C-alpha positions in Angstrom: 66.6 24.6 -54.8 66.9 28.5 -54.5 66.1 29.9 -51.3 62.7 32.3 -51.7 62.7 35.6 -50.0 60.3 38.5 -49.3 60.6 41.7 -47.5 58.3 44.0 -46.4 58.1 47.2 -44.2 54.9 49.4 -42.8 55.9 52.9 -42.0 53.7 55.5 -40.7 54.0 59.0 -40.6 53.4 60.9 -37.6 54.7 58.2 -34.9 52.9 55.2 -36.2 54.0 51.8 -36.9 57.0 51.5 -37.8 58.1 47.5 -38.8 59.0 44.8 -40.9 58.2 41.3 -42.3 60.5 39.0 -43.7 59.7 35.8 -44.9 61.9 32.9 -46.5 61.4 29.5 -47.4 64.5 27.0 -47.9 63.4 24.0 -49.2 60.5 23.2 -46.9 61.3 25.3 -44.2 59.4 28.6 -43.7 61.7 31.2 -41.5 59.4 34.6 -40.5 61.4 37.5 -39.2 59.7 40.6 -37.6 60.0 43.5 -35.6 61.0 47.1 -35.7 62.7 48.3 -38.4 66.1 48.9 -37.5 66.4 46.1 -34.9 67.1 42.1 -35.7 63.5 41.5 -34.8 62.3 38.2 -33.8 62.6 34.9 -36.1 60.4 31.9 -35.9 61.0 28.3 -38.2 58.1 26.0 -39.3 58.9 22.6 -41.3 56.5 21.5 -43.7 56.2 18.2 -45.7 57.5 19.8 -48.9 58.1 22.9 -50.6 54.7 23.7 -51.7 53.0 23.6 -48.5 55.6 25.7 -47.1 55.5 28.1 -50.2 51.7 27.9 -49.7 52.1 29.2 -46.2 54.6 32.3 -47.1 52.1 33.6 -49.4 49.3 33.4 -47.1 51.8 34.9 -44.7 52.4 37.8 -47.3 49.0 37.8 -48.3 47.8 38.9 -44.7 50.3 41.5 -44.3 49.5 43.6 -47.7 46.0 43.8 -46.8 47.5 45.4 -44.0 49.6 47.8 -45.6 52.8 46.7 -45.5 54.5 46.7 -48.7 58.1 45.3 -50.2 60.8 47.4 -49.3 64.8 46.9 -49.6 66.0 46.2 -45.7 68.5 49.1 -44.7 67.0 51.9 -46.5 64.6 53.3 -44.0 66.3 54.2 -40.3 64.9 53.0 -36.9 62.7 55.2 -35.6 63.5 56.9 -32.2 61.5 55.3 -29.7 59.2 57.7 -27.1 60.6 60.1 -24.3 59.1 62.0 -21.9 59.2 65.4 -23.2 60.0 67.7 -20.3 61.1 71.3 -19.5 62.5 70.7 -16.1 63.3 73.5 -14.2 64.8 74.3 -10.4 62.6 74.3 -7.2 62.1 77.8 -5.8 61.3 75.4 -2.5 64.2 74.7 0.2 66.0 72.1 -0.5 65.5 68.5 0.4 67.9 66.4 2.8 69.3 64.1 0.5 71.5 61.4 2.2 73.3 60.3 -0.7 72.7 60.3 -4.7 74.1 58.5 -7.8 74.6 59.2 -11.3 73.8 57.0 -12.9 74.4 58.8 -16.8 71.4 59.2 -18.1 68.0 60.5 -17.1 66.5 57.1 -15.5 62.8 56.1 -15.2 63.7 52.8 -13.8 63.5 52.3 -9.9 63.4 49.4 -7.4 63.9 49.7 -3.6 63.3 46.7 -1.1 65.0 45.3 2.3 68.2 45.0 0.3 68.4 47.3 -2.2 68.4 50.2 -4.5 68.2 50.0 -8.2 68.1 52.8 -10.8 68.0 51.8 -14.5 68.5 54.6 -17.4 67.5 55.9 -20.8 71.2 54.2 -21.9 70.0 50.5 -20.8 71.9 50.8 -18.0 70.7 48.9 -14.0 72.9 49.8 -11.5 72.1 47.9 -8.0 73.6 49.8 -4.7 72.6 48.2 -1.2 71.4 50.6 1.7 74.6 51.9 3.0 75.1 53.2 -0.7 77.6 50.9 -1.8 77.6 49.7 -5.8 77.0 46.0 -5.5 76.2 45.3 -9.1 75.3 46.6 -12.8 74.3 45.2 -15.8 73.8 46.3 -19.5 70.2 45.7 -21.3 70.3 45.8 -25.2 68.1 49.5 -24.8 67.0 51.8 -22.5 65.1 50.8 -19.7 60.9 52.4 -18.9 60.5 50.8 -15.2 61.5 47.9 -12.8 59.0 46.4 -11.5 58.1 43.4 -8.7 55.7 40.2 -9.3 56.1 38.6 -5.1 60.4 37.0 -5.5 60.4 38.4 -9.3 62.2 41.5 -10.8 61.7 42.6 -14.0 62.6 45.3 -16.5 60.7 46.8 -19.4 63.3 47.3 -22.1 62.8 49.8 -24.9 63.7 47.0 -27.1 60.2 45.7 -26.8 61.5 42.8 -24.4 60.6 42.6 -20.8 63.7 40.6 -18.6 63.4 38.8 -15.5 66.2 39.9 -13.3 65.9 37.2 -11.0 68.7 35.6 -11.9 72.7 35.8 -12.0 71.7 36.4 -16.1 69.1 38.7 -17.3 66.5 36.8 -19.3 63.7 37.5 -21.6 60.5 36.8 -19.9 57.9 38.4 -22.4 58.6 39.8 -26.4 56.0 42.4 -26.7 54.4 42.8 -30.0 56.6 44.9 -32.3 54.1 47.6 -33.0 53.8 48.3 -29.4 55.7 51.2 -28.5 56.0 50.8 -24.6 55.4 53.3 -21.9 54.4 51.6 -19.0 54.4 47.7 -17.4 53.2 45.9 -14.3 52.8 42.4 -13.3 50.6 40.1 -11.0 51.4 36.5 -10.5 53.0 36.5 -14.1 50.4 38.0 -16.0 51.5 41.4 -17.5 49.7 44.7 -18.5 51.6 47.0 -20.9 50.0 50.6 -21.8 51.7 52.3 -24.6 52.2 55.3 -26.4 48.8 55.2 -28.7 47.1 54.6 -25.2 46.6 50.9 -26.0 46.5 48.7 -23.4 46.8 44.4 -23.2 47.4 41.7 -20.8 49.7 39.4 -21.7 50.0 35.6 -19.7 52.7 33.7 -18.4 53.9 31.8 -21.7 54.2 35.3 -22.8 51.0 35.3 -25.6 47.9 37.9 -25.6 45.4 37.3 -23.0 43.7 40.1 -24.8 44.9 43.2 -26.6 42.9 47.0 -27.2 42.6 50.4 -27.8 42.0 52.5 -24.8 40.1 55.6 -24.1 43.1 58.2 -24.5 46.5 58.3 -25.9 50.1 58.4 -24.4 49.4 55.7 -21.4 51.8 56.2 -18.9 50.0 54.2 -16.0 49.5 50.8 -15.7 49.0 49.0 -12.5 47.8 45.5 -12.1 46.3 43.3 -9.1 44.6 40.1 -9.3 41.0 42.0 -9.9 41.9 44.1 -13.1 44.2 46.3 -14.7 44.3 50.1 -14.0 45.4 52.1 -16.7 46.3 55.6 -17.0 46.1 57.8 -20.0 45.4 61.2 -21.4 41.5 61.2 -20.4 42.0 59.8 -16.9 41.6 56.3 -15.2 40.0 53.1 -16.9 39.8 49.5 -14.9 39.4 46.7 -17.2 39.1 43.2 -16.3 42.5 41.3 -16.6 41.0 38.1 -18.1 38.4 39.1 -21.0 39.7 42.7 -21.3 36.1 44.3 -20.9 35.7 47.7 -19.3 34.8 47.9 -16.0 34.8 51.5 -15.1 36.1 54.9 -16.3 37.0 58.4 -14.3 38.5 61.0 -15.7 41.4 63.3 -13.6 43.2 64.9 -16.1 46.3 63.7 -18.5 48.0 61.0 -16.3 51.9 60.7 -15.9 52.4 58.2 -13.4 50.6 56.1 -11.3 50.5 53.6 -8.1 48.6 51.4 -6.0 48.0 50.3 -2.7 45.8 47.1 -1.8 42.4 49.5 -1.9 43.7 52.1 -4.1 45.2 53.3 -6.9 46.7 56.7 -7.3 47.0 59.3 -10.7 50.0 61.8 -10.7 48.2 64.0 -13.1 49.2 66.6 -15.6 46.5 69.0 -13.8 49.1 69.4 -11.2 46.9 66.8 -8.7 47.7 63.3 -7.5 44.0 61.7 -7.4 43.2 58.4 -5.7 40.8 56.1 -6.4 39.1 53.1 -5.2 39.7 50.4 -7.2 35.6 50.6 -8.4 36.5 54.0 -9.8 35.3 56.4 -7.1 37.3 59.4 -6.6 38.4 59.4 -2.9 40.9 62.3 -2.7 43.1 64.8 -3.9 46.7 65.8 -3.5 46.8 69.4 -4.7 50.7 70.4 -6.6 51.8 73.5 -7.9 53.2 71.6 -11.7 52.1 69.1 -13.3 53.1 65.5 -11.7 55.7 63.5 -13.1 55.6 60.5 -10.5 53.9 59.2 -7.2 54.4 56.5 -4.0 52.6 56.7 -0.6 54.2 55.0 2.6 52.3 51.0 2.8 50.1 52.1 5.7 48.9 55.1 3.9 49.7 57.8 5.9 51.7 59.6 3.4 51.5 60.9 -0.3 55.0 61.5 -2.2 54.7 63.7 -5.3 57.2 64.8 -7.8 56.5 67.7 -10.2 58.7 68.9 -13.6 60.1 71.8 -11.4 62.3 69.5 -9.4 60.2 70.0 -6.3 58.6 66.8 -4.3 55.7 67.1 -1.8 54.1 65.4 1.2 50.8 64.8 1.7 48.8 63.2 4.5 45.9 60.8 3.4 43.5 63.5 4.0 45.2 65.4 1.2 47.0 68.1 3.7 49.9 69.4 2.4 52.6 68.7 4.6 55.7 69.8 3.2 57.6 70.5 -0.3 61.0 71.0 -1.1 63.6 70.7 -4.3 65.6 67.6 -5.0 68.3 69.3 -6.2 69.0 67.2 -8.8 66.5 66.8 -11.3 62.8 66.0 -11.2 61.4 62.9 -10.1 60.5 60.8 -13.2 59.7 58.0 -10.5 59.6 57.6 -6.3 59.1 55.4 -3.9 58.8 55.1 -0.3 61.0 53.0 2.5 61.7 53.2 6.0 61.5 57.1 5.9 63.2 57.7 3.1 61.8 58.6 -0.2 63.6 57.4 -3.0 63.6 59.2 -6.7 65.2 58.7 -10.1 65.3 61.7 -12.1 65.9 63.6 -15.4 69.1 64.6 -14.8 70.0 60.4 -14.2 70.5 60.8 -10.5 69.6 58.4 -7.5 68.8 60.1 -4.5 67.7 58.9 -1.0 66.3 61.7 0.8 65.6 61.3 4.2 62.0 61.6 4.4 62.0 61.4 8.2 59.8 64.6 10.5 63.1 65.8 12.3 64.6 65.6 8.8 62.2 67.8 6.8 61.7 69.9 10.0 65.9 71.1 9.8 65.6 71.3 6.0 62.9 73.9 6.3 64.6 75.5 7.8 67.0 75.4 6.0 69.5 73.3 7.7 70.5 70.3 5.3 73.2 67.4 5.1 75.4 67.7 2.5 74.9 64.6 0.0 77.6 62.1 -0.3 78.3 61.4 -4.3 78.6 57.7 -4.8 80.7 57.1 -8.0 79.7 55.1 -10.7 82.1 52.1 -11.4 85.3 52.5 -13.6 84.7 49.0 -15.6 81.7 48.9 -18.1 78.8 46.5 -16.7 78.4 43.8 -17.9 76.4 42.9 -21.0 73.4 41.3 -20.8 73.4 37.9 -23.3 69.8 36.5 -22.4 70.4 33.7 -24.8 73.9 32.1 -23.2 73.4 29.5 -20.8 75.5 27.7 -18.7 76.0 24.0 -18.9 75.9 21.6 -16.0 76.4 17.9 -15.3 75.6 18.3 -11.6 71.5 17.8 -11.0 72.0 17.3 -7.3 70.7 20.9 -6.2 67.8 22.0 -8.4 64.4 21.1 -10.3 64.9 19.2 -13.9 62.4 20.4 -16.4 62.0 19.2 -20.0 61.1 21.6 -22.9 58.6 19.4 -25.3 56.3 20.5 -28.2 52.7 20.9 -27.7 50.2 21.3 -31.1 53.0 23.4 -32.5 54.1 25.3 -29.4 57.3 24.9 -27.3 56.7 24.4 -23.5 58.2 23.4 -20.3 57.4 20.8 -17.5 59.3 19.3 -14.6 60.6 15.9 -14.5 61.4 16.4 -11.0 59.4 14.4 -8.5 56.7 16.3 -6.3 55.7 18.4 -8.8 52.8 17.5 -11.6 53.9 16.6 -14.8 50.6 18.1 -16.4 51.4 21.7 -15.6 53.3 24.0 -18.0 56.2 26.6 -16.5 57.2 30.1 -17.1 60.7 29.7 -18.6 62.2 32.4 -21.0 61.4 31.5 -24.4 65.1 32.5 -26.0 66.5 29.7 -24.8 64.2 26.9 -25.2 64.7 23.8 -27.4 63.0 21.1 -28.0 64.0 17.6 -26.1 66.9 19.6 -24.1 66.5 19.6 -20.3 67.8 22.6 -18.1 68.2 22.7 -13.9 66.1 25.5 -12.2 67.6 26.5 -8.9 63.6 26.8 -7.7 59.8 26.2 -9.2 57.2 28.0 -7.5 53.5 27.2 -8.1 51.7 30.6 -9.0 49.6 32.6 -6.5 46.7 31.5 -8.8 47.4 27.8 -9.6 47.5 25.8 -12.9 51.2 26.5 -13.8 54.6 26.9 -12.3 57.4 29.5 -12.3 61.1 28.9 -12.6 62.8 31.0 -10.6 66.8 32.2 -10.3 69.5 30.6 -11.9 69.0 28.4 -15.1 71.8 25.8 -16.6 71.3 23.6 -19.4 72.0 19.9 -18.1 74.6 17.8 -20.4 
């Protein structure tokens, strides 16, 4: 029986949708492939009792897409559209230079940053994530398929949002696709709390995705160009061109809205959210939306961060300056980075780490003695860390190591439930009726896997896979 293929595209002007939808009927199997034009996309296959039922299902899917504006097209004629980048003109700071201890040139402008007690990480627009220790030694690199928008932590899990529309779990030896965002969403920023992913996008939309990589809800926001999303147990905090809006993460119901000017970055602490704005200020809001404090800068603010105890608030502007304020809003200092404007930043143990428009990850000594000396013109000579001579290891998220040894780890199995692939724990000591958050790209019905650890989610009701994953032979 001849294979039947229908290929459709939807391409809107002005940065709108740019995606394809392909339907293939091969005897009794219906295969759908969809994604951004120019990408390989996602593939889903479904078997039907006979060819007639497969063709009927295909006709329904094609009709739904045509009604939404899709039209027949020839694959390969339209080219892949460039992803959105923050467009700026970065100028050199007129302030004295900050006390930069060391800097690492990642090779491309960088948004992604993560710092904890063990490591410092930078992810750049070429998709390269580099990990350094606190002695500024490069200890690892990985190559993701596209540019890195952000690196975010959720308890012991670490995730990277990528311009290919995927969110990668970095907690094991090999990055795995943890979430696949809808192809029509141009991701600007991500945050995650207890397995629930918050996504803000170029159009100002906001969405919540659960631990099974399925939308809890998705809605348009009040503005556009949403560069901020932060999550906690109560809400998603969404910063966009019109200010900051709080949403219930379970339902998507708007809880409050506060106008702040266009938001270019966001940060949060336990009781407050911080919005860096194009109106030259960082605004601290209570998590009920009330404005609590304003921290005034001299240029549009690209990034902000705080000390964990709230003593200090930091900001980076589009003129390559970084600022420090006390909790009352008093400016304590302003200094130049010497290596571009800070797209993102993080404070850790009296040091301010920034990733910049020039691709640098820089470590600034933010201790009071070092700052006072810098204000007087006395700064150390930065140590320039050399990039590895070998190419970064390319991510292979669908490749799974095989083992027969079950002595160290937890066994999980992939099953079908209501037409969807789900994971359940087989090892003793776990609930068999709870699902496991597990990469979708390596799930195969009937297959069993050995996972380093299985941990209960913070709110209960499901487990989360942590660490390395190997398939059992």
